[in-house]
TIKEGU-883169 format. One line per field, with one value per residue (C-alpha): x, y, z; residue number from 1; residue in three letters. Coordinates in pm, 1 decimal. Example, Ala and Ser with C-alpha at 12.3 -4.5 7.8 and 13.67 -1.06 7.14 Angstrom:
px <- 1230.0,1367.0
py <- -450.0,-106.0
pz <- 780.0,714.0
n <- 1,2
res <- ALA,SER
***
This chain:
px <- 11943.6,11647.6,11538.5,11298.2,11041.2,11051.0,10856.2,10969.1,11166.1,11310.0,11274.6,11602.5,11723.0,11943.8,12182.9,12227.2,12307.2,12555.9,12721.7,12777.7,12902.9,13141.0,13255.4,13223.2,13041.4,13229.0,13221.4,13469.0,13622.4,13316.3,13032.5,12852.6,12716.1,12350.7,12257.3,12370.4,12142.5,11860.1,11902.3,11902.2,11591.1,11403.6,11490.0,11382.9,11057.6,10977.7,11054.4,10859.3,10558.0,10572.4,10640.1,10330.4,10461.5,10730.2,11072.3,11311.3,11439.9,11307.5,11611.3,11598.2,11219.8,11240.1,11504.3,11285.7,10988.2,11194.4,11314.3,10968.8,10832.8,11094.5,11134.1,10975.6,11117.4,11162.3,11301.1,11336.8,11515.9,11748.1,11802.8,12162.6,12261.5,12283.6,11948.3,12078.9,11850.1,12019.7,11848.8,11834.9,11699.9,11611.3,11538.1,11401.4,11370.7,11034.7,11153.7,11137.7,11483.9,11760.4,11953.5,12262.3,12244.3,12482.3,12508.2,12625.5,12738.9,12720.7,13022.5,13115.8,12876.3,12580.4,12351.8,12410.1,12283.8,12073.1,12359.8,12409.6,12043.0,12117.9,12379.1,12130.9,11892.5,12174.3,12263.4,11900.4,11882.0,12195.9,12011.9,12095.9,11886.6,12022.4,12048.0,12204.7,12241.9,12390.9,12656.0,12574.7,12594.4,12628.6,12374.1,12212.1,12081.4,11885.3,11830.6,11465.5,11328.3,11301.2,11574.3,11655.1,11724.9,11551.7,11730.2,11687.7,11524.1,11858.1,12039.5,12122.8,12108.9,12397.8,12739.7,13008.7,13240.2,13480.2,13475.7,13535.0,13401.4,13046.1,13044.9,13169.6,12891.6,12637.2,12752.1,12679.8,12338.1,12263.7,12365.5,12120.0,11847.7,11937.8,11924.2,11589.3,11422.6,11596.0,11725.8,12016.1,12222.7,12542.4,12642.6,12869.9,12970.8,13033.5,13152.7,13293.4,13523.3,13404.0,13177.2,13471.5,13669.0,13363.6,13305.6,13654.4,13635.4,13295.2,13427.2,13718.4,13511.7,13163.5,13140.2,12987.5,13220.7,12922.9,13077.1,13154.4,13315.9,13412.9,13442.3,13634.6,13642.3,13856.5,13952.2,14212.1,14427.4,14596.5,14391.5,14669.1,14914.8,14645.7,14617.2,14974.0,15288.5,15654.7,15558.6,15341.5,14970.9,14738.3,14540.2,14350.5,14203.0,14088.9,13948.0,13750.1,13604.0,13509.4,13328.5,13139.9,12931.9,12606.1,12559.3,12718.0,13021.6,12868.1,12584.7,12796.1,13085.7,13091.3,13318.2,13599.0,13613.5,13592.6,13886.9,14088.4,14020.5,14113.8,14436.9,14518.2,14463.1,14668.2,14948.7,14892.7,14880.9,14961.9,15046.2,14680.9,14569.4,14785.7,14649.5,14295.5,14370.3,14535.5,14224.4,14025.7,14265.0,14190.2,14566.5,14559.2,14329.7,14473.7,14538.2,14167.4,14068.7,14317.5,14196.6,13841.5,13944.9,13725.8,13776.7,13865.1,13853.3,14043.8,14043.7,14239.2,14397.7,14757.9,14706.1,14469.4,14459.6,14238.3,14378.3,14716.2,14787.5,15100.6,14918.9,14656.0,14931.6,15095.3,14766.9,14691.7,15031.3,14962.4,14630.3,14654.5,14286.4,14159.1,14229.5,14247.7,14389.1,14293.3,14490.9,14346.3,14441.8,14299.1,14190.7,13937.4,13610.4,13685.8,13688.4,13378.8,13170.9,12978.6,12932.8,12756.3,12526.7,12412.3,12401.3,12684.1,12659.8,12945.6,13126.7,13232.4,13520.1,13572.7,13212.5,13172.9,13476.9,13361.0,13024.8,13196.1,13392.6,13066.7,12907.1,13183.7,13241.8,12881.9,12647.1,12879.5,12884.0,13133.6,13299.0,13652.4,13733.5,13937.1,14170.0,14234.2,14583.8,14588.1,14713.4,14594.8,14734.1,14618.2,14921.3,14934.7,14852.5,14843.1,14489.3,14435.1,14225.6,14072.8,13989.8,13622.6,13589.8,13308.0,13467.7,13837.2,13871.2,14011.8,13777.9,13918.4,13897.5,14101.1,14135.6,14465.1,14684.3,14632.9,14899.4,14867.3,15099.4,15090.9,15175.6,15270.6,15633.2,15619.1,15517.8,15881.5,16131.0,16440.6,16557.3,16766.7,16971.2,16964.0,17220.2,17154.3,17440.5,17547.1,17427.3,17202.8,17307.6,16975.1,16948.9,17246.7,17011.2,16920.3,17089.7,17125.7,16996.6,17240.5,17276.5,17655.5,17885.9,17761.7,17855.0,17909.1,17997.2,17745.2,17451.7,17123.1,16947.2,16601.3,16399.0,16133.9,15768.0,15663.7,15399.0,15506.4,15350.0,15499.3,15210.7,15075.9,14724.3,14522.4,14231.9,14156.9,13958.2,13892.5,14243.6,14247.6,13891.9,14010.3,14303.7,14058.1,13864.1,14172.9,14286.2,14586.1,14725.0,15007.3,15283.8,15487.5,15826.7,15959.4,15724.4,15877.1,16026.1,16382.1,16410.3,16166.3,16236.9,16518.0,16517.2,16719.8,16666.8,16800.2,16909.5,16652.3,16614.5,16774.5,16513.3,16171.0,16132.6,15849.9,15814.8,15649.2,15639.0,15755.0,16036.7,16268.4,16464.9,16783.4,16945.8,17092.0,16902.1,16988.5,16796.2,16857.5,16554.8,16483.9,16227.2,16151.1,15915.1,16043.2,15797.4,15937.3,15758.1,15865.0,15776.0,15781.9,15898.9,15836.3,16047.5,15847.1,15930.5,15575.8,15539.1,15300.9,15334.5,15437.3,15424.4,15512.0,15544.9,15610.2,15855.7,15881.5,16200.3,16184.7,16437.1,16700.0,17012.6,17026.4,17306.6,17372.4,17312.4,17057.0,17053.9,16703.8,16536.3,16169.8,15940.1,15721.0,15372.4,15345.0,15340.8,15264.2,15391.4,15545.4,15820.8,15874.3,16215.3,16339.9,16144.4,16329.5,16292.1,16261.8,16277.8,16150.8,16190.0,15977.5,15854.6,15487.3,15180.3,14815.0,14757.6,14989.5,15102.0,15445.5,15693.4,15923.1,15981.9,15911.5,16234.3,16438.3,16676.0,16660.8,16977.4,16990.2,17329.8,17505.5,17765.5,18045.9,17915.0,17548.9,17526.7,17193.2,16995.5,16655.0,16589.1,16350.0,16147.4,16109.4,15893.3
py <- 4020.4,3791.9,3511.7,3655.9,3404.9,3578.4,3904.1,4036.4,4362.4,4498.2,4858.2,5050.2,5205.4,5505.7,5272.5,5065.9,5376.2,5488.2,5145.5,5141.3,5501.2,5427.9,5075.0,5036.7,4788.2,4466.5,4226.0,4000.5,3975.6,3785.8,3931.7,4263.7,4398.8,4287.2,4644.5,4753.4,4501.3,4604.9,4966.8,4862.9,4645.8,4914.6,5181.7,4959.1,4854.9,5219.6,5319.5,5035.7,5080.8,4736.8,4866.6,4815.3,5033.4,5301.3,5135.0,5429.2,5686.8,6036.7,6155.0,5863.8,5876.1,6243.5,6160.3,5896.4,6134.9,6410.9,6176.7,6028.7,6380.4,6456.4,6123.7,5799.5,5481.5,5161.9,4810.1,4681.8,4384.0,4475.6,4204.6,4162.5,4076.1,3704.3,3700.3,3727.0,3944.5,4203.8,4326.8,4706.0,4997.9,5332.8,5680.3,5897.3,6266.2,6424.6,6688.0,6767.3,6921.4,6680.4,6568.1,6347.8,5988.2,5814.7,5441.7,5233.2,4872.3,4698.0,4577.6,4215.6,4147.0,3911.4,4215.9,4350.7,4701.2,4704.2,4773.8,5136.8,5241.1,5541.9,5671.3,5660.0,5884.7,6130.2,6136.5,6198.4,6498.6,6637.1,6636.6,6302.1,6025.9,5704.9,5357.7,5098.5,4737.8,4410.8,4264.5,3920.8,3633.0,3848.3,3831.4,3603.7,3269.9,3052.6,2676.5,2568.6,2270.9,1979.6,2110.6,2414.0,2773.9,3109.9,3442.3,3756.0,4048.5,4227.9,3920.7,3908.3,3603.5,3437.7,3354.1,3591.7,3714.8,3885.0,4215.7,4042.6,4119.4,4014.6,4268.3,4538.7,4453.2,4455.5,4804.7,4923.1,4754.7,4941.5,5266.5,5181.3,5138.4,5469.2,5654.7,5502.4,5570.7,5886.0,6064.0,6185.0,6492.5,6314.5,5972.7,5889.9,5562.5,5536.1,5211.6,5078.6,4774.3,4533.9,4803.6,5041.9,4807.9,4749.4,5126.3,5192.2,4902.9,5007.7,5362.6,5224.3,4980.4,5122.1,5117.0,5463.4,5614.1,5740.6,5756.4,6115.9,6059.1,5779.3,5749.4,5435.5,5371.0,5094.4,5004.6,4821.1,4917.0,4582.8,4285.7,4040.8,4216.3,4238.4,3858.7,3754.1,3962.2,3880.9,3517.3,3517.9,3438.2,3653.3,3349.1,3493.8,3774.3,3540.4,3290.9,3567.8,3682.1,3328.1,3287.4,3618.1,3570.7,3482.4,3129.7,2793.1,2803.9,2577.7,2829.0,3143.2,3054.5,2877.9,2570.7,2765.8,3026.4,2761.1,2580.8,2900.8,2978.2,2622.7,2655.8,2981.0,2836.9,2528.6,2729.4,2574.6,2730.3,3072.0,3219.4,3166.5,3325.6,3630.7,3666.3,3639.0,3910.2,4140.8,4120.7,4251.7,4535.7,4902.5,4949.2,4725.2,4977.3,5300.6,5426.5,5389.3,5574.5,5850.1,5879.6,5919.9,6176.7,6027.8,6222.9,5957.1,5978.5,5699.9,5610.4,5342.2,5268.2,5230.7,4889.0,4751.1,4369.4,4302.1,4546.4,4665.9,5031.6,4992.0,4871.7,5146.6,5409.0,5266.1,5285.9,5635.9,5763.9,5645.6,5827.4,6155.7,6246.9,6483.6,6268.2,6259.1,6002.4,5982.5,5750.1,5687.0,5516.7,5166.0,4881.9,4797.5,4997.4,5129.2,5497.9,5507.7,5200.9,5337.9,5676.5,5510.5,5323.2,5553.5,5926.4,6082.9,6358.3,6539.9,6525.9,6194.9,6315.6,5999.0,6012.7,6389.8,6433.6,6156.7,6329.0,6667.5,6511.4,6409.1,6745.2,6925.1,6689.7,6580.4,6839.6,7124.2,7266.9,7546.1,7397.3,7351.4,7042.8,7224.5,7351.0,7011.5,6870.0,6544.4,6346.7,6378.4,6143.3,6090.9,6031.7,5733.9,5768.0,6141.3,6162.8,6252.0,6023.6,5981.5,5652.6,5566.9,5459.0,5214.0,5028.3,5091.8,5177.8,5499.5,5760.2,6010.0,6368.4,6532.6,6395.8,6275.1,6514.5,6514.3,6622.8,6731.8,6665.2,6748.8,6389.3,6064.8,6129.6,6451.0,6264.8,6155.4,6441.5,6246.2,5899.8,5766.7,5446.8,5225.8,4944.2,4610.2,4520.8,4227.5,4354.4,4627.4,4870.6,4838.2,4456.7,4231.2,3948.7,4146.4,4299.2,4672.9,4941.2,5228.5,5517.8,5503.8,5269.1,4943.9,4619.4,4284.3,3932.1,3883.3,3643.9,3595.0,3257.9,3140.8,2822.6,2882.9,2784.3,2877.3,3137.4,3409.8,3718.4,3931.5,3931.8,4212.6,4206.9,4003.7,3984.0,4106.0,4432.8,4422.6,4521.2,4814.4,4910.8,4951.3,5164.5,5392.2,5433.2,5524.9,5184.4,5061.0,4719.7,4725.0,4464.6,4349.7,4314.3,4104.8,3826.0,3804.5,3454.9,3503.8,3132.5,3181.8,3534.6,3786.0,4139.8,4453.2,4760.7,5114.5,5312.2,5566.4,5827.5,6162.5,6335.4,6253.4,6092.4,6155.8,5831.3,5920.7,5682.4,5330.5,5172.6,4936.3,4648.3,4488.0,4185.8,3843.7,3524.3,3157.6,2855.5,2491.7,2422.6,2494.5,2763.8,3007.5,3291.7,3604.7,3857.8,4200.2,4401.0,4754.0,4875.5,5192.7,5093.1,5320.9,5347.7,5072.8,4826.6,4818.4,4872.7,4974.4,4855.3,5102.6,4872.7,4524.7,4303.2,3932.2,3783.4,3420.2,3276.8,2955.1,2746.0,2810.0,2603.4,2503.5,2683.4,2932.4,3307.0,3503.5,3882.9,4027.9,4366.9,4438.2,4728.5,4732.6,4880.9,5262.8,5442.0,5781.5,5761.1,5995.8,5837.7,6029.9,6119.8,5864.1,5588.2,5308.1,5173.8,4794.1,4558.5,4203.9,3921.5,3613.4,3328.7,3286.0,3508.4,3398.5,3651.0,3475.5,3152.4,3039.0,2809.8,2759.1,2393.8,2285.5,2273.8,2450.6,2730.8,3072.2,3280.3,3656.0,3803.2,4100.4,4069.3,4306.3,4425.2,4465.1,4557.9,4475.2,4796.1,4954.9,5258.4,5472.1,5738.5,6068.2,6372.1
pz <- 9453.0,9478.5,9248.1,8987.6,9109.8,9447.8,9427.2,9766.4,9749.9,10072.6,10179.5,10186.4,10510.1,10570.7,10751.5,10434.5,10229.7,10492.9,10498.8,10122.0,10119.7,10406.7,10330.1,9953.7,9734.2,9793.5,10086.0,9903.2,9557.9,9437.5,9644.1,9644.0,9971.1,9980.3,10067.1,9718.7,9549.4,9783.0,9672.0,9306.3,9343.1,9532.3,9275.7,8987.7,9157.6,9224.4,8865.5,8702.4,8930.8,9091.7,9443.9,9653.3,9935.3,9969.1,9950.4,9948.6,10197.0,10128.9,9929.4,9685.9,9662.8,9564.8,9303.3,9138.1,9134.5,8972.3,8698.5,8641.3,8596.6,8328.9,8152.6,8041.1,8193.2,7992.7,8030.0,7674.0,7523.8,7237.3,6977.7,6865.1,6508.3,6592.8,6772.3,7130.7,7341.4,7560.4,7876.4,7887.0,8086.9,7930.4,8060.7,7778.5,7853.5,7772.5,7529.7,7160.4,7178.3,7070.5,7375.8,7406.1,7522.4,7760.5,7690.0,7986.2,7931.1,8268.1,8459.0,8519.1,8805.1,8843.8,8867.2,8517.1,8449.7,8769.8,9010.2,8904.8,8876.0,9095.1,8848.7,8558.8,8751.7,8816.2,8447.0,8350.8,8583.9,8415.5,8082.5,7921.6,7780.7,7935.9,7786.0,8014.9,7906.9,8024.2,7791.1,7655.3,7899.0,8210.0,8493.9,8748.0,8625.2,8869.3,8852.7,8839.1,9029.4,8790.4,8559.8,8352.1,8443.4,8464.2,8413.6,8620.0,8434.0,8405.2,8264.4,7893.8,7672.4,7495.2,7634.1,7756.2,7480.9,7727.2,7537.0,7205.9,6855.9,6942.2,7225.5,6988.2,6743.7,7028.1,7122.3,6768.6,6780.0,7103.0,6931.3,6650.1,6910.8,7077.1,6746.3,6660.0,6995.6,7121.9,6809.7,7025.1,6949.0,7057.5,7191.8,7484.8,7646.9,8019.8,8170.1,8494.4,8493.4,8219.3,8080.5,8054.7,7828.5,7610.7,7593.2,7458.8,7212.1,7074.7,7029.7,6827.5,6617.3,6557.6,6174.8,6161.3,6425.5,6623.8,6974.1,7073.6,7415.7,7654.2,8031.4,8135.2,8511.4,8668.3,8316.6,8114.1,7818.2,7749.0,7866.5,7781.0,8013.2,8281.5,8276.2,8200.9,8228.7,8284.8,8218.2,8531.3,8524.0,8735.1,8844.7,9141.2,8931.7,8655.9,8905.5,9075.2,8742.5,8643.2,8975.4,8943.5,8628.6,8801.9,8671.9,8587.7,8358.5,8095.2,8055.4,8075.6,7841.7,7507.2,7472.5,7306.6,7582.2,7853.2,7695.2,7677.0,8043.6,8140.2,7942.6,8118.8,8465.1,8374.6,8210.3,7864.8,7517.3,7657.9,7317.1,7224.8,7551.3,7481.7,7127.2,7263.5,7520.4,7266.7,7047.0,7346.5,7427.1,7351.0,7314.4,7006.4,6835.4,6968.6,6614.2,6536.0,6853.1,6774.5,6415.1,6541.3,6802.9,7076.8,7403.3,7660.4,8039.1,8216.3,8584.5,8769.8,9109.3,9222.9,9382.7,9119.5,9135.8,8831.8,8574.5,8710.2,8649.0,8435.2,8125.4,8163.3,8174.9,7860.1,7672.7,7800.6,7686.1,7329.7,7307.5,7117.1,7165.7,7436.6,7740.8,8116.7,8361.1,8727.8,8952.7,9296.2,9620.6,9650.3,9425.9,9159.8,9175.7,9525.0,9422.2,9200.1,9287.3,9583.0,9415.4,9122.6,9362.5,9644.0,9725.1,9923.9,10183.1,10010.3,9675.9,9524.8,9310.0,9101.0,8977.3,8976.7,8751.4,8517.8,8478.6,8428.6,8138.9,7971.6,8044.7,7858.2,7567.4,7507.2,7657.6,7562.1,7913.7,7975.6,8284.7,8411.4,8204.6,7935.2,8208.3,8363.5,8349.0,8151.7,8454.0,8811.5,9077.3,9433.5,9657.1,9893.9,10188.6,10242.1,10375.4,10739.9,10957.5,11299.7,11470.0,11510.4,11875.9,11795.2,11503.9,11567.4,11197.2,11058.4,10913.1,10664.1,10787.2,10510.3,10155.8,10016.1,9820.1,9442.3,9194.3,8832.6,8539.2,8169.3,8078.3,8247.2,8153.2,8356.2,8672.6,8716.4,8732.3,8841.6,8941.4,9226.5,9208.8,9516.7,9516.9,9684.3,9919.0,10134.4,10473.7,10611.0,10878.2,11059.4,11066.8,10993.3,10887.7,10576.6,10279.1,10248.0,10012.9,9958.1,9717.4,9724.0,9535.4,9376.9,9543.8,9370.9,9477.1,9758.4,9750.8,9933.5,9931.1,10029.1,9995.4,9730.1,9696.3,10049.9,10130.1,10374.1,10532.5,10255.0,10006.2,9790.8,9941.8,10187.8,9944.2,9592.6,9597.5,9973.1,10085.9,9844.4,9932.2,10292.1,10164.8,9986.5,10310.8,10514.7,10640.2,10438.9,10525.5,10780.6,10769.1,11068.5,10902.2,11192.7,11082.7,10735.1,10730.9,10605.8,10526.2,10239.0,10119.9,10099.3,10236.9,10160.3,10374.1,10376.4,10678.6,10804.7,10533.5,10613.0,10399.0,10259.1,9917.2,9672.5,9477.0,9146.2,8852.1,8773.3,8978.7,8791.6,8942.2,8804.8,8968.1,8900.9,8981.3,8985.8,9102.8,9177.0,8955.9,8589.5,8668.8,8946.9,9026.2,9199.3,9339.6,9424.0,9693.4,9784.4,10134.5,10342.2,10692.4,10990.2,11304.7,11479.2,11195.6,11063.2,10690.7,10417.3,10060.6,9792.5,9489.2,9364.1,9054.4,8990.5,8740.7,8629.7,8480.1,8280.7,8087.7,8352.4,8376.7,8743.7,8923.7,8640.9,8675.2,8478.0,8499.8,8472.3,8468.3,8523.2,8597.4,8906.4,8904.5,8902.0,9234.9,9379.8,9737.0,9994.0,10206.2,10528.7,10665.6,10920.7,10745.9,10567.7,10216.0,10210.5,9912.9,9963.4,9713.0,9762.9,9544.2,9624.7,9638.2,9618.4,9339.5,9095.9,8941.9,9049.8,8881.1,9179.1,9259.8,9615.9,9815.8,9547.4,9639.0,9476.5,9495.5,9439.2,9362.6,9207.7,8934.7,8845.0,8508.4,8617.9,8985.7,9146.1,9192.5,9228.1,9010.1,9213.0,9025.8,9208.1,9150.6
n <- 1,2,3,4,5,6,7,8,9,10,11,12,13,14,15,16,17,18,19,20,21,22,23,24,25,26,27,28,29,30,31,32,33,34,35,36,37,38,39,40,41,42,43,44,45,46,47,48,49,50,51,52,53,54,55,56,57,58,59,60,61,62,63,64,65,66,67,68,69,70,71,72,73,74,75,76,77,78,79,80,81,82,83,84,85,86,87,88,89,90,91,92,93,94,95,96,97,98,99,100,101,102,103,104,105,106,107,108,109,110,111,112,113,114,115,116,117,118,119,120,121,122,123,124,125,126,127,128,129,130,131,132,133,134,135,136,137,138,139,140,141,142,143,144,145,146,147,148,149,150,151,152,153,154,155,156,157,158,159,160,161,162,163,164,165,166,167,168,169,170,171,172,173,174,175,176,177,178,179,180,181,182,183,184,185,186,187,188,189,190,191,192,193,194,195,196,197,198,199,200,201,202,203,204,205,206,207,208,209,210,211,212,213,214,215,216,217,218,219,220,221,222,223,224,225,226,227,228,229,230,231,232,233,234,235,236,237,238,239,240,241,242,243,244,245,246,247,248,249,250,251,252,253,254,255,256,257,258,259,260,261,262,263,264,265,266,267,268,269,270,271,272,273,274,275,276,277,278,279,280,281,282,283,284,285,286,287,288,289,290,291,292,293,294,295,296,297,298,299,300,301,302,303,304,305,306,307,308,309,310,311,312,313,314,315,316,317,318,319,320,321,322,323,324,325,326,327,328,329,330,331,332,333,334,335,336,337,338,339,340,341,342,343,344,345,346,347,348,349,350,351,352,353,354,355,356,357,358,359,360,361,362,363,364,365,366,367,368,369,370,371,372,373,374,375,376,377,378,379,380,381,382,383,384,385,386,387,388,389,390,391,392,393,394,395,396,397,398,399,400,401,402,403,404,405,406,407,408,409,410,411,412,413,414,415,416,417,418,419,420,421,422,423,424,425,426,427,428,429,430,431,432,433,434,435,436,437,438,439,440,441,442,443,444,445,446,447,448,449,450,451,452,453,454,455,456,457,458,459,460,461,462,463,464,465,466,467,468,469,470,471,472,473,474,475,476,477,478,479,480,481,482,483,484,485,486,487,488,489,490,491,492,493,494,495,496,497,498,499,500,501,502,503,504,505,506,507,508,509,510,511,512,513,514,515,516,517,518,519,520,521,522,523,524,525,526,527,528,529,530,531,532,533,534,535,536,537,538,539,540,541,542,543,544,545,546,547,548,549,550,551,552,553,554,555,556,557,558,559,560,561,562,563,564,565,566,567,568,569,570,571,572,573,574,575,576,577,578,579,580,581,582,583,584,585,586,587,588,589,590,591,592,593,594,595,596,597,598,599,600,601,602,603,604,605,606,607
res <- MET,SER,ASN,PRO,GLN,ASP,ASP,ALA,VAL,SER,ALA,VAL,THR,ALA,ALA,GLN,LEU,SER,ARG,ILE,ALA,GLY,ASN,GLY,LEU,TYR,THR,SER,ALA,THR,SER,ILE,ASP,PRO,ALA,ALA,SER,ASP,VAL,ALA,GLN,ALA,LEU,ILE,ALA,THR,LEU,ASN,GLY,SER,ALA,GLU,GLN,PRO,LEU,LEU,PRO,ALA,GLU,LEU,GLN,LYS,LEU,THR,GLU,GLU,VAL,GLN,ALA,ARG,ALA,SER,ILE,GLY,PHE,PRO,ARG,ILE,THR,ALA,ALA,ASP,GLY,VAL,ARG,LEU,SER,ALA,HIS,THR,ILE,LYS,LEU,LYS,THR,THR,GLU,PRO,ARG,PRO,VAL,VAL,ILE,VAL,PRO,ALA,GLY,TRP,THR,PRO,PHE,GLY,TRP,ALA,LEU,PHE,ALA,TYR,ALA,TYR,LEU,GLN,LEU,ALA,LEU,ARG,GLY,TYR,HIS,VAL,LEU,ALA,TYR,THR,PRO,ARG,GLY,ILE,GLY,LEU,THR,PHE,PRO,VAL,ALA,GLY,GLY,GLY,TYR,VAL,ASP,ALA,PRO,PHE,THR,SER,GLY,GLY,THR,ILE,ASP,VAL,ALA,GLY,PRO,ARG,ASP,TRP,ALA,ASP,GLY,SER,THR,VAL,ILE,ASP,TYR,ALA,GLN,GLN,HIS,PHE,ASN,PRO,SER,ARG,ILE,ALA,PHE,LEU,GLY,GLU,SER,TYR,GLY,SER,GLY,ILE,SER,GLN,LEU,VAL,ALA,ALA,HIS,ASP,PRO,ALA,ALA,ARG,VAL,ASP,ALA,VAL,VAL,ALA,LEU,SER,THR,TRP,GLY,ASP,LEU,ALA,ASP,SER,LEU,TYR,GLN,TYR,ASP,THR,ARG,HIS,VAL,ALA,ALA,VAL,THR,ALA,LEU,ILE,ASN,PHE,THR,GLY,GLY,PRO,LEU,GLU,ARG,LYS,PHE,ASP,PRO,GLY,THR,ARG,GLN,LEU,LEU,GLU,ASP,PHE,LEU,ALA,GLY,ARG,ASN,LEU,ASP,GLU,VAL,VAL,ALA,TRP,GLY,LYS,GLU,ARG,SER,PRO,LEU,SER,TYR,VAL,ASP,GLN,THR,ASN,ALA,ARG,GLY,VAL,PRO,THR,PHE,VAL,SER,ASN,THR,TRP,HIS,GLU,THR,LEU,PHE,PRO,ALA,GLY,GLN,VAL,VAL,ARG,HIS,PHE,GLU,GLN,LEU,THR,VAL,PRO,LYS,HIS,LEU,ASN,LEU,TRP,ILE,GLY,ASP,HIS,ALA,ALA,PRO,GLU,GLY,ALA,GLY,LEU,THR,VAL,PRO,PHE,SER,GLY,PRO,ASN,LEU,PRO,VAL,ASP,GLU,ALA,PHE,ALA,TRP,LEU,ASP,HIS,HIS,VAL,LEU,GLY,THR,ASP,ASN,GLY,VAL,PRO,GLY,TRP,SER,PRO,VAL,ARG,SER,GLN,ILE,MET,PHE,THR,TYR,LYS,THR,ARG,THR,ASP,PRO,GLU,THR,GLY,GLN,ASN,VAL,ILE,THR,GLU,PRO,ALA,VAL,ARG,GLU,ASP,ALA,ASP,SER,TRP,ALA,ASP,VAL,THR,THR,SER,THR,GLU,GLN,TRP,TYR,LEU,THR,ALA,THR,ALA,ALA,ALA,ASP,ARG,ARG,ASP,GLY,GLY,LEU,VAL,THR,GLY,ALA,PRO,GLU,ALA,GLY,TRP,LYS,ARG,GLU,PHE,THR,ALA,ASP,GLU,LEU,THR,ASP,ALA,THR,ALA,VAL,ASP,GLU,ILE,ILE,LYS,THR,GLY,GLN,ALA,GLU,TRP,GLN,GLY,ASN,PRO,LYS,THR,TYR,ALA,THR,GLU,THR,PHE,ASP,ARG,ARG,HIS,LEU,ALA,VAL,TRP,SER,SER,ALA,PRO,LEU,PRO,ALA,ALA,ARG,ARG,VAL,ARG,GLY,ILE,PRO,GLU,LEU,THR,LEU,THR,VAL,ARG,SER,THR,ALA,ARG,ALA,THR,THR,VAL,ILE,ALA,LEU,LEU,PHE,ASP,VAL,SER,SER,ASP,ASP,THR,ALA,ARG,ILE,ILE,THR,HIS,GLU,PRO,LEU,THR,LEU,THR,ASP,LEU,THR,PRO,GLY,GLN,ASP,ARG,THR,VAL,LYS,TRP,ARG,LEU,GLN,PRO,ALA,GLY,TYR,ASP,LEU,ALA,ALA,ASP,HIS,ARG,LEU,MET,LEU,VAL,LEU,THR,SER,LYS,ASP,PRO,LEU,TYR,SER,ASP,GLU,SER,ALA,ALA,GLY,SER,THR,THR,THR,ILE,THR,SER,VAL,ASP,ASP,THR,ALA,ALA,HIS,LEU,LEU,LEU,PRO,LEU,GLY
***
């Protein structure tokens, strides 16, 4: 999006809309497709009357005209309790009848509330007043020649509180503004990513309990566990967020927050980091949310790299309010991001279902929401595709299967124990996975602290965005360097397996060093030895006595995956992944073994 000193706004083409709809919002973990910002700028210029020539394709132009005929458009600044001015955008319906308002805190992007301008128009046509705002500190900030900075119109003042108490208070101030200017019949919060966490936290903390429903897309339940779990720091995710604020760190974060982020990246004072994250976690206030009865719609992805799905599931299970959980193929914002930004030729289920939730709980629409199962999971990778001859990429021709459950606990109907053994039938270099008798006394060794081809993703967001579009990452298992990882593989499966739930791994580890990181990756391997990832999870062990065993158990990320008959199940343990911190010493040896009283095994959830 252009510097506010540059008045040029580009016209939007149909090709740009098609590219966003087909490829998603992100060109990397820290960059939005320029076409998306072009759409946002053109919509805003059309709505505020600054467009000197038509900027929009006919469909979008008609949409803006319909909304302008029904509503007044505003771009106010809302003053927070401490004087910080929040950039906002309002759509006020022209009616004397009380109507509900949807308040939308922006996500963590340099474009603040502007990015989802299309979604606000859609909400207005459904009968809502809309108040979108940029949380404090978020948004593009440009250096000025000669010194100083200038903010974009959609950038808010202050420094980023990372969904902390100042953001909760700001949410209540925005509600005050909505009540004063709209006199709404009901109040809902809808947020994507950063805005989703703020939405849940405002609903739990607003002093007057004024939030009537929440939609939380690509959200978190426990921010501390999203950043740091099993003593492993999720450094790539935090680094990406730090680099995606829209301005220099000294302007975007106060000294205390900068110090905390530096401590996290350096692995210092982690107890303080955890406490800071817990304070910003909806799970920490689930009793307040339950007491208030706020209907809550939650959406996340199986291969989420920013807010892994496990902590979202734990939070969802503790909610006793009317609730719904959608789990989708892909990674952060892949399902809903494009649908909030541009029109689609057909349905966009992640957004359509979110809006249906609001329609029922806030507008009072008699729709199918009361009959929804609380949990609905999209199963990897059950869509059907064809290959586009021009791009060589897959195009989805039939959507993936979705399955309903009455609770998360009902997703798993049985478990199957797979024992790690000394050798595999298919490849004598590797260990085996069998469902028969446990085996103890063997060991597998690898040299730690070396990156291999066995990594969870190629790139945050982008790898999962390709999954969502029908192009999951394929691994060539022959390239897995057995010097720096260990592999256990089953024989070809005699029957299909429906993996549903949270796999759990138990094994015994020792190292020649005092600490080591072990990353477990679970793969589906086809007959040609290529693989797709089912799930993964890192674990870091510290305070080890070199050469002494430690038996450990940890849960991998949730999965909904169909394993075909004749495919093999493969477990890979490695020590390094660009997503995570690692404590493995260079040149140290990690040994995986199985002891008599606790045989190494993978507990596979089935449904």
